[in-house]
PyMOL Python script that loads the backbone (N, CA, C, O; Angstrom):
from pymol import cmd

cmd.read_pdbstr("""\
ATOM      1  N   MET A   1     -67.007 -80.825 161.433  1.00  0.00           N
ATOM      2  CA  MET A   1     -67.635 -79.569 161.160  1.00  0.00           C
ATOM      3  C   MET A   1     -66.612 -79.237 160.166  1.00  0.00           C
ATOM      4  O   MET A   1     -65.642 -78.565 160.517  1.00  0.00           O
ATOM      5  N   ASP A   2     -66.732 -79.629 159.004  1.00  0.00           N
ATOM      6  CA  ASP A   2     -65.521 -78.758 157.895  1.00  0.00           C
ATOM      7  C   ASP A   2     -65.869 -77.378 157.213  1.00  0.00           C
ATOM      8  O   ASP A   2     -65.004 -76.654 156.720  1.00  0.00           O
ATOM      9  N   SER A   3     -67.520 -77.016 157.235  1.00  0.00           N
ATOM     10  CA  SER A   3     -68.283 -75.804 156.301  1.00  0.00           C
ATOM     11  C   SER A   3     -67.348 -74.319 157.002  1.00  0.00           C
ATOM     12  O   SER A   3     -67.157 -73.918 158.150  1.00  0.00           O
ATOM     13  N   ILE A   4     -66.938 -73.834 155.636  1.00  0.00           N
ATOM     14  CA  ILE A   4     -66.933 -72.064 156.451  1.00  0.00           C
ATOM     15  C   ILE A   4     -67.868 -71.665 156.983  1.00  0.00           C
ATOM     16  O   ILE A   4     -67.552 -70.963 157.944  1.00  0.00           O
ATOM     17  N   ILE A   5     -69.025 -71.769 156.827  1.00  0.00           N
ATOM     18  CA  ILE A   5     -70.356 -71.980 157.362  1.00  0.00           C
ATOM     19  C   ILE A   5     -70.112 -72.013 159.058  1.00  0.00           C
ATOM     20  O   ILE A   5     -69.974 -71.207 159.978  1.00  0.00           O
ATOM     21  N   GLU A   6     -70.150 -73.383 158.861  1.00  0.00           N
ATOM     22  CA  GLU A   6     -69.532 -73.487 160.575  1.00  0.00           C
ATOM     23  C   GLU A   6     -68.168 -73.392 161.552  1.00  0.00           C
ATOM     24  O   GLU A   6     -67.880 -73.612 162.728  1.00  0.00           O
ATOM     25  N   LYS A   7     -67.575 -72.972 160.445  1.00  0.00           N
ATOM     26  CA  LYS A   7     -66.296 -72.709 161.460  1.00  0.00           C
ATOM     27  C   LYS A   7     -66.733 -70.829 161.949  1.00  0.00           C
ATOM     28  O   LYS A   7     -66.455 -70.289 163.020  1.00  0.00           O
ATOM     29  N   VAL A   8     -67.513 -70.163 160.679  1.00  0.00           N
ATOM     30  CA  VAL A   8     -68.015 -68.940 161.228  1.00  0.00           C
ATOM     31  C   VAL A   8     -68.962 -68.753 162.686  1.00  0.00           C
ATOM     32  O   VAL A   8     -68.833 -67.963 163.621  1.00  0.00           O
ATOM     33  N   PHE A   9     -70.100 -70.004 162.390  1.00  0.00           N
ATOM     34  CA  PHE A   9     -70.597 -69.915 163.793  1.00  0.00           C
ATOM     35  C   PHE A   9     -69.898 -69.962 164.947  1.00  0.00           C
ATOM     36  O   PHE A   9     -70.068 -69.171 165.874  1.00  0.00           O
ATOM     37  N   TYR A  10     -68.965 -71.026 164.935  1.00  0.00           N
ATOM     38  CA  TYR A  10     -68.087 -71.419 166.031  1.00  0.00           C
ATOM     39  C   TYR A  10     -67.154 -70.154 166.615  1.00  0.00           C
ATOM     40  O   TYR A  10     -67.105 -69.916 167.821  1.00  0.00           O
ATOM     41  N   THR A  11     -66.697 -69.667 165.993  1.00  0.00           N
ATOM     42  CA  THR A  11     -66.192 -68.170 166.212  1.00  0.00           C
ATOM     43  C   THR A  11     -67.262 -67.081 166.404  1.00  0.00           C
ATOM     44  O   THR A  11     -66.691 -66.006 166.588  1.00  0.00           O
ATOM     45  N   TYR A  12     -68.635 -66.953 166.432  1.00  0.00           N
ATOM     46  CA  TYR A  12     -69.303 -66.078 166.719  1.00  0.00           C
ATOM     47  C   TYR A  12     -69.571 -66.927 167.877  1.00  0.00           C
ATOM     48  O   TYR A  12     -69.229 -66.433 168.951  1.00  0.00           O
ATOM     49  N   PHE A  13     -70.027 -67.922 167.910  1.00  0.00           N
ATOM     50  CA  PHE A  13     -70.512 -68.284 169.518  1.00  0.00           C
ATOM     51  C   PHE A  13     -69.645 -68.661 170.724  1.00  0.00           C
ATOM     52  O   PHE A  13     -69.996 -68.827 171.892  1.00  0.00           O
ATOM     53  N   ASP A  14     -68.283 -68.768 170.101  1.00  0.00           N
ATOM     54  CA  ASP A  14     -67.435 -68.789 171.600  1.00  0.00           C
ATOM     55  C   ASP A  14     -67.349 -66.851 171.891  1.00  0.00           C
ATOM     56  O   ASP A  14     -67.278 -66.285 172.982  1.00  0.00           O
ATOM     57  N   ARG A  15     -67.374 -66.451 171.022  1.00  0.00           N
ATOM     58  CA  ARG A  15     -67.411 -65.218 171.437  1.00  0.00           C
ATOM     59  C   ARG A  15     -68.411 -64.580 172.318  1.00  0.00           C
ATOM     60  O   ARG A  15     -68.244 -63.701 173.164  1.00  0.00           O
ATOM     61  N   LYS A  16     -69.843 -65.407 171.825  1.00  0.00           N
ATOM     62  CA  LYS A  16     -71.134 -64.751 172.708  1.00  0.00           C
ATOM     63  C   LYS A  16     -70.907 -65.565 173.864  1.00  0.00           C
ATOM     64  O   LYS A  16     -71.296 -65.089 174.930  1.00  0.00           O
ATOM     65  N   ALA A  17     -70.352 -66.706 173.881  1.00  0.00           N
ATOM     66  CA  ALA A  17     -70.179 -67.425 175.663  1.00  0.00           C
ATOM     67  C   ALA A  17     -69.344 -66.894 176.341  1.00  0.00           C
ATOM     68  O   ALA A  17     -69.015 -67.249 177.473  1.00  0.00           O
ATOM     69  N   SER A  18     -68.705 -65.556 175.429  1.00  0.00           N
ATOM     70  CA  SER A  18     -67.541 -65.239 177.137  1.00  0.00           C
ATOM     71  C   SER A  18     -68.550 -63.642 177.691  1.00  0.00           C
ATOM     72  O   SER A  18     -68.064 -62.875 178.522  1.00  0.00           O
ATOM     73  N   ASP A  19     -69.728 -63.431 177.156  1.00  0.00           N
ATOM     74  CA  ASP A  19     -70.695 -62.285 177.058  1.00  0.00           C
ATOM     75  C   ASP A  19     -70.920 -62.967 178.584  1.00  0.00           C
ATOM     76  O   ASP A  19     -71.098 -64.138 178.918  1.00  0.00           O
ATOM     77  N   LYS A  20     -70.810 -61.394 179.564  1.00  0.00           N
ATOM     78  CA  LYS A  20     -71.303 -61.648 181.250  1.00  0.00           C
ATOM     79  C   LYS A  20     -72.636 -62.347 181.981  1.00  0.00           C
ATOM     80  O   LYS A  20     -72.758 -62.988 183.024  1.00  0.00           O
ATOM     81  N   SER A  21     -73.786 -61.831 180.716  1.00  0.00           N
ATOM     82  CA  SER A  21     -74.858 -62.189 181.486  1.00  0.00           C
ATOM     83  C   SER A  21     -74.918 -63.670 181.037  1.00  0.00           C
ATOM     84  O   SER A  21     -75.577 -64.502 181.660  1.00  0.00           O
ATOM     85  N   ILE A  22     -74.436 -63.865 180.292  1.00  0.00           N
ATOM     86  CA  ILE A  22     -74.162 -65.824 179.789  1.00  0.00           C
ATOM     87  C   ILE A  22     -73.490 -66.228 181.247  1.00  0.00           C
ATOM     88  O   ILE A  22     -74.111 -66.729 182.184  1.00  0.00           O
ATOM     89  N   SER A  23     -71.990 -65.875 181.227  1.00  0.00           N
ATOM     90  CA  SER A  23     -71.418 -66.370 181.972  1.00  0.00           C
ATOM     91  C   SER A  23     -71.691 -66.310 183.246  1.00  0.00           C
ATOM     92  O   SER A  23     -70.825 -66.603 184.070  1.00  0.00           O
ATOM     93  N   LYS A  24     -73.226 -65.831 183.702  1.00  0.00           N
ATOM     94  CA  LYS A  24     -73.338 -65.402 185.275  1.00  0.00           C
ATOM     95  C   LYS A  24     -74.520 -66.800 185.402  1.00  0.00           C
ATOM     96  O   LYS A  24     -74.330 -67.669 186.253  1.00  0.00           O
ATOM     97  N   ILE A  25     -75.651 -66.857 184.504  1.00  0.00           N
ATOM     98  CA  ILE A  25     -76.457 -68.168 184.561  1.00  0.00           C
ATOM     99  C   ILE A  25     -75.504 -69.257 184.169  1.00  0.00           C
ATOM    100  O   ILE A  25     -76.117 -70.323 184.223  1.00  0.00           O
ATOM    101  N   LYS A  26     -74.299 -69.430 183.809  1.00  0.00           N
ATOM    102  CA  LYS A  26     -73.573 -71.164 183.947  1.00  0.00           C
ATOM    103  C   LYS A  26     -72.966 -70.893 185.055  1.00  0.00           C
ATOM    104  O   LYS A  26     -72.356 -71.851 185.530  1.00  0.00           O
ATOM    105  N   ASN A  27     -72.914 -69.822 185.695  1.00  0.00           N
ATOM    106  CA  ASN A  27     -72.313 -70.028 187.298  1.00  0.00           C
ATOM    107  C   ASN A  27     -73.342 -70.473 188.057  1.00  0.00           C
ATOM    108  O   ASN A  27     -73.120 -71.245 188.989  1.00  0.00           O
ATOM    109  N   GLU A  28     -74.484 -70.084 187.784  1.00  0.00           N
ATOM    110  CA  GLU A  28     -75.464 -70.456 188.851  1.00  0.00           C
ATOM    111  C   GLU A  28     -75.974 -71.746 188.730  1.00  0.00           C
ATOM    112  O   GLU A  28     -76.521 -72.374 189.636  1.00  0.00           O
ATOM    113  N   ILE A  29     -75.716 -72.260 187.193  1.00  0.00           N
ATOM    114  CA  ILE A  29     -76.273 -73.861 186.847  1.00  0.00           C
ATOM    115  C   ILE A  29     -75.162 -74.879 187.578  1.00  0.00           C
ATOM    116  O   ILE A  29     -75.400 -76.023 187.965  1.00  0.00           O
ATOM    117  N   GLU A  30     -74.077 -74.272 187.653  1.00  0.00           N
ATOM    118  CA  GLU A  30     -72.621 -75.152 188.255  1.00  0.00           C
ATOM    119  C   GLU A  30     -72.864 -75.301 189.565  1.00  0.00           C
ATOM    120  O   GLU A  30     -72.761 -76.400 190.109  1.00  0.00           O
ATOM    121  N   VAL A  31     -73.303 -73.916 190.375  1.00  0.00           N
ATOM    122  CA  VAL A  31     -74.057 -73.937 192.110  1.00  0.00           C
ATOM    123  C   VAL A  31     -74.993 -75.218 192.002  1.00  0.00           C
ATOM    124  O   VAL A  31     -74.897 -76.209 192.727  1.00  0.00           O
ATOM    125  N   ILE A  32     -75.987 -75.020 190.893  1.00  0.00           N
ATOM    126  CA  ILE A  32     -77.063 -76.055 191.102  1.00  0.00           C
ATOM    127  C   ILE A  32     -76.628 -77.353 191.308  1.00  0.00           C
ATOM    128  O   ILE A  32     -76.656 -77.947 192.386  1.00  0.00           O
ATOM    129  N   LYS A  33     -76.141 -77.867 190.033  1.00  0.00           N
ATOM    130  CA  LYS A  33     -75.507 -78.759 189.917  1.00  0.00           C
ATOM    131  C   LYS A  33     -74.900 -79.197 190.952  1.00  0.00           C
ATOM    132  O   LYS A  33     -75.452 -80.044 191.654  1.00  0.00           O
ATOM    133  N   LYS A  34     -73.800 -78.774 191.221  1.00  0.00           N
ATOM    134  CA  LYS A  34     -73.205 -79.591 192.681  1.00  0.00           C
ATOM    135  C   LYS A  34     -73.828 -79.630 193.721  1.00  0.00           C
ATOM    136  O   LYS A  34     -73.631 -80.505 194.565  1.00  0.00           O
ATOM    137  N   GLN A  35     -74.802 -78.571 193.865  1.00  0.00           N
ATOM    138  CA  GLN A  35     -75.795 -78.740 194.928  1.00  0.00           C
ATOM    139  C   GLN A  35     -76.849 -80.035 195.101  1.00  0.00           C
ATOM    140  O   GLN A  35     -77.130 -80.733 196.076  1.00  0.00           O
ATOM    141  N   LEU A  36     -77.368 -80.033 193.501  1.00  0.00           N
ATOM    142  CA  LEU A  36     -77.827 -81.602 193.134  1.00  0.00           C
ATOM    143  C   LEU A  36     -77.044 -82.812 193.484  1.00  0.00           C
ATOM    144  O   LEU A  36     -77.272 -83.774 194.217  1.00  0.00           O
ATOM    145  N   LYS A  37     -75.868 -82.399 192.596  1.00  0.00           N
ATOM    146  CA  LYS A  37     -74.805 -83.686 192.953  1.00  0.00           C
ATOM    147  C   LYS A  37     -74.744 -84.644 194.126  1.00  0.00           C
ATOM    148  O   LYS A  37     -74.702 -85.873 194.092  1.00  0.00           O
ATOM    149  N   LYS A  38     -74.748 -83.811 195.191  1.00  0.00           N
ATOM    150  CA  LYS A  38     -74.362 -84.223 196.816  1.00  0.00           C
ATOM    151  C   LYS A  38     -75.328 -84.829 197.037  1.00  0.00           C
ATOM    152  O   LYS A  38     -75.292 -85.443 198.103  1.00  0.00           O
ATOM    153  N   THR A  39     -76.517 -84.956 196.264  1.00  0.00           N
ATOM    154  CA  THR A  39     -77.860 -85.437 197.018  1.00  0.00           C
ATOM    155  C   THR A  39     -78.275 -87.069 196.284  1.00  0.00           C
ATOM    156  O   THR A  39     -79.194 -87.760 196.724  1.00  0.00           O
ATOM    157  N   PHE A  40     -77.574 -87.392 195.347  1.00  0.00           N
ATOM    158  CA  PHE A  40     -77.329 -88.343 194.592  1.00  0.00           C
ATOM    159  C   PHE A  40     -76.677 -89.034 194.538  1.00  0.00           C
ATOM    160  O   PHE A  40     -75.507 -88.666 194.644  1.00  0.00           O
ATOM    161  N   SER A  41     -76.988 -90.718 194.308  1.00  0.00           N
ATOM    162  CA  SER A  41     -75.943 -91.263 194.533  1.00  0.00           C
ATOM    163  C   SER A  41     -74.891 -91.399 193.005  1.00  0.00           C
ATOM    164  O   SER A  41     -74.821 -90.501 192.166  1.00  0.00           O
ATOM    165  N   LYS A  42     -74.027 -92.938 192.909  1.00  0.00           N
ATOM    166  CA  LYS A  42     -73.421 -92.599 191.926  1.00  0.00           C
ATOM    167  C   LYS A  42     -74.047 -93.020 190.306  1.00  0.00           C
ATOM    168  O   LYS A  42     -73.621 -92.596 189.231  1.00  0.00           O
ATOM    169  N   LYS A  43     -75.048 -93.869 190.511  1.00  0.00           N
ATOM    170  CA  LYS A  43     -75.670 -93.860 189.677  1.00  0.00           C
ATOM    171  C   LYS A  43     -76.563 -93.059 188.796  1.00  0.00           C
ATOM    172  O   LYS A  43     -76.634 -93.185 187.573  1.00  0.00           O
ATOM    173  N   GLN A  44     -77.405 -92.012 189.715  1.00  0.00           N
ATOM    174  CA  GLN A  44     -78.196 -90.724 189.560  1.00  0.00           C
ATOM    175  C   GLN A  44     -76.999 -89.690 188.964  1.00  0.00           C
ATOM    176  O   GLN A  44     -77.376 -88.958 188.049  1.00  0.00           O
ATOM    177  N   ARG A  45     -75.666 -89.567 189.372  1.00  0.00           N
ATOM    178  CA  ARG A  45     -75.233 -88.817 188.831  1.00  0.00           C
ATOM    179  C   ARG A  45     -74.819 -88.804 187.777  1.00  0.00           C
ATOM    180  O   ARG A  45     -74.860 -87.809 187.053  1.00  0.00           O
ATOM    181  N   LYS A  46     -74.124 -90.370 187.321  1.00  0.00           N
ATOM    182  CA  LYS A  46     -74.278 -90.671 185.625  1.00  0.00           C
ATOM    183  C   LYS A  46     -75.488 -90.237 184.793  1.00  0.00           C
ATOM    184  O   LYS A  46     -75.515 -89.945 183.598  1.00  0.00           O
ATOM    185  N   LEU A  47     -76.381 -90.259 185.597  1.00  0.00           N
ATOM    186  CA  LEU A  47     -77.606 -90.288 184.682  1.00  0.00           C
ATOM    187  C   LEU A  47     -77.849 -89.431 184.076  1.00  0.00           C
ATOM    188  O   LEU A  47     -78.185 -89.213 182.912  1.00  0.00           O
ATOM    189  N   LEU A  48     -77.507 -88.458 185.657  1.00  0.00           N
ATOM    190  CA  LEU A  48     -77.702 -86.586 185.271  1.00  0.00           C
ATOM    191  C   LEU A  48     -76.456 -86.104 184.481  1.00  0.00           C
ATOM    192  O   LEU A  48     -76.599 -85.084 183.808  1.00  0.00           O
ATOM    193  N   LEU A  49     -75.342 -86.676 184.488  1.00  0.00           N
ATOM    194  CA  LEU A  49     -74.635 -86.536 183.270  1.00  0.00           C
ATOM    195  C   LEU A  49     -74.908 -86.497 181.605  1.00  0.00           C
ATOM    196  O   LEU A  49     -74.606 -85.727 180.692  1.00  0.00           O
ATOM    197  N   ARG A  50     -75.717 -87.882 181.741  1.00  0.00           N
ATOM    198  CA  ARG A  50     -75.888 -87.874 180.308  1.00  0.00           C
ATOM    199  C   ARG A  50     -77.227 -87.288 179.822  1.00  0.00           C
ATOM    200  O   ARG A  50     -77.551 -87.353 178.637  1.00  0.00           O
ATOM    201  N   ILE A  51     -77.898 -86.788 180.643  1.00  0.00           N
ATOM    202  CA  ILE A  51     -78.964 -85.564 180.467  1.00  0.00           C
ATOM    203  C   ILE A  51     -78.537 -84.407 179.967  1.00  0.00           C
ATOM    204  O   ILE A  51     -78.857 -83.811 178.940  1.00  0.00           O
ATOM    205  N   GLU A  52     -77.540 -84.081 181.074  1.00  0.00           N
ATOM    206  CA  GLU A  52     -76.703 -82.928 180.546  1.00  0.00           C
ATOM    207  C   GLU A  52     -76.059 -83.137 178.885  1.00  0.00           C
ATOM    208  O   GLU A  52     -76.360 -82.365 177.975  1.00  0.00           O
ATOM    209  N   ASP A  53     -75.449 -83.917 178.772  1.00  0.00           N
ATOM    210  CA  ASP A  53     -74.667 -84.425 177.450  1.00  0.00           C
ATOM    211  C   ASP A  53     -75.804 -84.557 176.262  1.00  0.00           C
ATOM    212  O   ASP A  53     -75.389 -84.258 175.142  1.00  0.00           O
ATOM    213  N   LYS A  54     -76.813 -84.856 176.333  1.00  0.00           N
ATOM    214  CA  LYS A  54     -77.850 -85.152 175.442  1.00  0.00           C
ATOM    215  C   LYS A  54     -78.284 -83.389 175.665  1.00  0.00           C
ATOM    216  O   LYS A  54     -78.256 -82.772 174.600  1.00  0.00           O
ATOM    217  N   LYS A  55     -78.622 -82.650 176.750  1.00  0.00           N
ATOM    218  CA  LYS A  55     -79.253 -81.535 175.928  1.00  0.00           C
ATOM    219  C   LYS A  55     -78.151 -80.240 175.469  1.00  0.00           C
ATOM    220  O   LYS A  55     -78.520 -79.072 175.344  1.00  0.00           O
ATOM    221  N   ASP A  56     -77.000 -80.632 175.292  1.00  0.00           N
ATOM    222  CA  ASP A  56     -76.089 -79.884 175.504  1.00  0.00           C
ATOM    223  C   ASP A  56     -75.726 -80.438 173.857  1.00  0.00           C
ATOM    224  O   ASP A  56     -75.411 -79.671 172.947  1.00  0.00           O
ATOM    225  N   LEU A  57     -75.804 -81.354 173.775  1.00  0.00           N
ATOM    226  CA  LEU A  57     -75.605 -81.781 172.052  1.00  0.00           C
ATOM    227  C   LEU A  57     -76.927 -81.424 171.233  1.00  0.00           C
ATOM    228  O   LEU A  57     -76.747 -81.293 170.022  1.00  0.00           O
ATOM    229  N   ILE A  58     -78.318 -81.234 171.736  1.00  0.00           N
ATOM    230  CA  ILE A  58     -79.432 -80.643 171.219  1.00  0.00           C
ATOM    231  C   ILE A  58     -79.568 -79.552 171.060  1.00  0.00           C
ATOM    232  O   ILE A  58     -80.382 -79.207 170.204  1.00  0.00           O
ATOM    233  N   ASN A  59     -78.809 -78.504 171.834  1.00  0.00           N
ATOM    234  CA  ASN A  59     -78.589 -77.004 171.984  1.00  0.00           C
ATOM    235  C   ASN A  59     -77.586 -76.827 170.664  1.00  0.00           C
ATOM    236  O   ASN A  59     -77.853 -76.211 169.632  1.00  0.00           O
ATOM    237  N   GLU A  60     -76.469 -77.477 170.957  1.00  0.00           N
ATOM    238  CA  GLU A  60     -75.511 -77.189 169.644  1.00  0.00           C
ATOM    239  C   GLU A  60     -76.025 -77.590 168.275  1.00  0.00           C
ATOM    240  O   GLU A  60     -75.628 -77.122 167.208  1.00  0.00           O
ATOM    241  N   ILE A  61     -76.951 -78.507 168.440  1.00  0.00           N
ATOM    242  CA  ILE A  61     -77.420 -79.106 166.801  1.00  0.00           C
ATOM    243  C   ILE A  61     -78.215 -77.902 166.548  1.00  0.00           C
ATOM    244  O   ILE A  61     -78.072 -77.382 165.441  1.00  0.00           O
ATOM    245  N   SER A  62     -79.078 -77.336 167.433  1.00  0.00           N
ATOM    246  CA  SER A  62     -80.087 -76.467 167.064  1.00  0.00           C
ATOM    247  C   SER A  62     -79.400 -75.036 166.566  1.00  0.00           C
ATOM    248  O   SER A  62     -79.575 -74.577 165.437  1.00  0.00           O
ATOM    249  N   SER A  63     -78.517 -74.353 167.689  1.00  0.00           N
ATOM    250  CA  SER A  63     -77.796 -73.492 167.775  1.00  0.00           C
ATOM    251  C   SER A  63     -76.954 -72.959 166.258  1.00  0.00           C
ATOM    252  O   SER A  63     -76.789 -71.794 165.896  1.00  0.00           O
ATOM    253  N   SER A  64     -76.475 -74.323 165.497  1.00  0.00           N
ATOM    254  CA  SER A  64     -75.688 -74.164 164.221  1.00  0.00           C
ATOM    255  C   SER A  64     -76.569 -74.486 163.325  1.00  0.00           C
ATOM    256  O   SER A  64     -76.086 -74.101 162.259  1.00  0.00           O
ATOM    257  N   GLU A  65     -77.698 -75.024 163.107  1.00  0.00           N
ATOM    258  CA  GLU A  65     -78.469 -75.362 162.527  1.00  0.00           C
ATOM    259  C   GLU A  65     -79.602 -73.762 162.190  1.00  0.00           C
ATOM    260  O   GLU A  65     -80.193 -73.540 161.133  1.00  0.00           O
ATOM    261  N   SER A  66     -79.609 -73.131 163.082  1.00  0.00           N
ATOM    262  CA  SER A  66     -80.234 -71.918 163.174  1.00  0.00           C
ATOM    263  C   SER A  66     -79.591 -70.681 163.044  1.00  0.00           C
ATOM    264  O   SER A  66     -80.123 -69.591 162.833  1.00  0.00           O
ATOM    265  N   PHE A  67     -78.149 -70.989 163.218  1.00  0.00           N
ATOM    266  CA  PHE A  67     -76.949 -69.864 162.171  1.00  0.00           C
ATOM    267  C   PHE A  67     -76.902 -70.330 160.879  1.00  0.00           C
ATOM    268  O   PHE A  67     -76.985 -69.377 160.105  1.00  0.00           O
ATOM    269  N   ILE A  68     -76.799 -71.430 160.286  1.00  0.00           N
ATOM    270  CA  ILE A  68     -76.464 -71.609 159.055  1.00  0.00           C
ATOM    271  C   ILE A  68     -77.735 -71.089 158.130  1.00  0.00           C
ATOM    272  O   ILE A  68     -77.544 -70.724 156.970  1.00  0.00           O
ATOM    273  N   ALA A  69     -79.185 -71.085 158.799  1.00  0.00           N
ATOM    274  CA  ALA A  69     -80.222 -71.042 158.303  1.00  0.00           C
ATOM    275  C   ALA A  69     -79.976 -69.466 157.865  1.00  0.00           C
ATOM    276  O   ALA A  69     -79.963 -69.078 156.697  1.00  0.00           O
ATOM    277  N   GLY A  70     -79.748 -68.488 159.232  1.00  0.00           N
ATOM    278  CA  GLY A  70     -79.763 -67.186 158.979  1.00  0.00           C
ATOM    279  C   GLY A  70     -78.307 -67.023 158.212  1.00  0.00           C
ATOM    280  O   GLY A  70     -78.060 -65.865 158.549  1.00  0.00           O
ATOM    281  N   PHE A  71     -77.564 -67.290 157.676  1.00  0.00           N
ATOM    282  CA  PHE A  71     -76.629 -67.060 157.378  1.00  0.00           C
ATOM    283  C   PHE A  71     -77.025 -67.080 155.809  1.00  0.00           C
ATOM    284  O   PHE A  71     -76.890 -66.113 155.060  1.00  0.00           O
ATOM    285  N   LYS A  72     -77.507 -68.269 155.461  1.00  0.00           N
ATOM    286  CA  LYS A  72     -77.820 -68.713 154.197  1.00  0.00           C
ATOM    287  C   LYS A  72     -78.662 -67.614 153.687  1.00  0.00           C
ATOM    288  O   LYS A  72     -78.172 -66.901 152.811  1.00  0.00           O
ATOM    289  N   ILE A  73     -79.763 -67.391 154.073  1.00  0.00           N
ATOM    290  CA  ILE A  73     -80.610 -65.787 154.146  1.00  0.00           C
ATOM    291  C   ILE A  73     -80.108 -64.799 153.957  1.00  0.00           C
ATOM    292  O   ILE A  73     -80.567 -64.026 153.116  1.00  0.00           O
ATOM    293  N   GLY A  74     -78.868 -64.474 154.770  1.00  0.00           N
ATOM    294  CA  GLY A  74     -78.180 -63.146 154.561  1.00  0.00           C
ATOM    295  C   GLY A  74     -77.423 -63.031 153.570  1.00  0.00           C
ATOM    296  O   GLY A  74     -77.079 -61.938 153.119  1.00  0.00           O
ATOM    297  N   LEU A  75     -76.985 -64.404 152.998  1.00  0.00           N
ATOM    298  CA  LEU A  75     -76.152 -64.126 151.541  1.00  0.00           C
ATOM    299  C   LEU A  75     -77.288 -64.555 150.766  1.00  0.00           C
ATOM    300  O   LEU A  75     -76.724 -64.854 149.713  1.00  0.00           O
ATOM    301  N   LYS A  76     -78.607 -64.802 150.571  1.00  0.00           N
ATOM    302  CA  LYS A  76     -79.196 -64.610 149.296  1.00  0.00           C
ATOM    303  C   LYS A  76     -80.007 -63.128 149.410  1.00  0.00           C
ATOM    304  O   LYS A  76     -80.416 -62.481 148.445  1.00  0.00           O
ATOM    305  N   VAL A  77     -80.122 -62.793 150.697  1.00  0.00           N
ATOM    306  CA  VAL A  77     -80.176 -60.767 150.817  1.00  0.00           C
ATOM    307  C   VAL A  77     -79.340 -60.219 150.154  1.00  0.00           C
ATOM    308  O   VAL A  77     -79.755 -59.285 149.467  1.00  0.00           O
ATOM    309  N   GLY A  78     -78.221 -60.469 150.094  1.00  0.00           N
ATOM    310  CA  GLY A  78     -77.028 -60.110 149.442  1.00  0.00           C
ATOM    311  C   GLY A  78     -76.845 -60.140 148.449  1.00  0.00           C
ATOM    312  O   GLY A  78     -76.639 -59.041 147.934  1.00  0.00           O
ATOM    313  N   PHE A  79     -76.794 -61.389 147.520  1.00  0.00           N
ATOM    314  CA  PHE A  79     -76.859 -61.593 146.009  1.00  0.00           C
ATOM    315  C   PHE A  79     -78.053 -60.682 145.328  1.00  0.00           C
ATOM    316  O   PHE A  79     -77.911 -59.909 144.380  1.00  0.00           O
ATOM    317  N   GLU A  80     -79.398 -60.999 146.129  1.00  0.00           N
ATOM    318  CA  GLU A  80     -80.169 -60.165 145.661  1.00  0.00           C
ATOM    319  C   GLU A  80     -80.250 -58.673 145.224  1.00  0.00           C
ATOM    320  O   GLU A  80     -80.889 -58.120 144.329  1.00  0.00           O
ATOM    321  N   VAL A  81     -79.188 -58.108 146.374  1.00  0.00           N
ATOM    322  CA  VAL A  81     -79.322 -56.561 146.475  1.00  0.00           C
ATOM    323  C   VAL A  81     -78.158 -56.304 145.294  1.00  0.00           C
ATOM    324  O   VAL A  81     -78.220 -55.278 144.616  1.00  0.00           O
ATOM    325  N   ASN A  82     -77.189 -57.200 145.103  1.00  0.00           N
ATOM    326  CA  ASN A  82     -76.083 -57.196 144.345  1.00  0.00           C
ATOM    327  C   ASN A  82     -76.575 -57.291 142.779  1.00  0.00           C
ATOM    328  O   ASN A  82     -75.839 -57.179 141.798  1.00  0.00           O
ATOM    329  N   GLU A  83     -77.824 -57.496 142.777  1.00  0.00           N
ATOM    330  CA  GLU A  83     -77.666 -58.416 141.426  1.00  0.00           C
ATOM    331  C   GLU A  83     -78.320 -56.731 140.672  1.00  0.00           C
ATOM    332  O   GLU A  83     -78.436 -56.851 139.453  1.00  0.00           O
ATOM    333  N   ASP A  84     -78.592 -55.779 141.018  1.00  0.00           N
ATOM    334  CA  ASP A  84     -78.974 -54.429 140.315  1.00  0.00           C
ATOM    335  C   ASP A  84     -78.122 -53.914 139.645  1.00  0.00           C
ATOM    336  O   ASP A  84     -78.350 -52.853 139.064  1.00  0.00           O
TER     337      ASP A  84
END
""", "prot")
cmd.dss("prot")
cmd.show_as("cartoon", "prot")
cmd.util.cbc("prot")
cmd.orient("prot")
């Protein structure tokens, strides 16, 4: 992730991750995962971890692409406003 837009995205994303409501949801997810893992075999836990990794990757790609698209739209609007 070398582009400036991606760097700005991750700066924004990290700040949003510290939001209390997001932290609360993350904590709830962790509690549920721990409860679920207790009932799983080793193979099932590995499969759950793979699912979580793929889900996180999808979320990261989707969030990044959405942010970049919004940022580009914002830049275009800014350029159009300043053309006058």
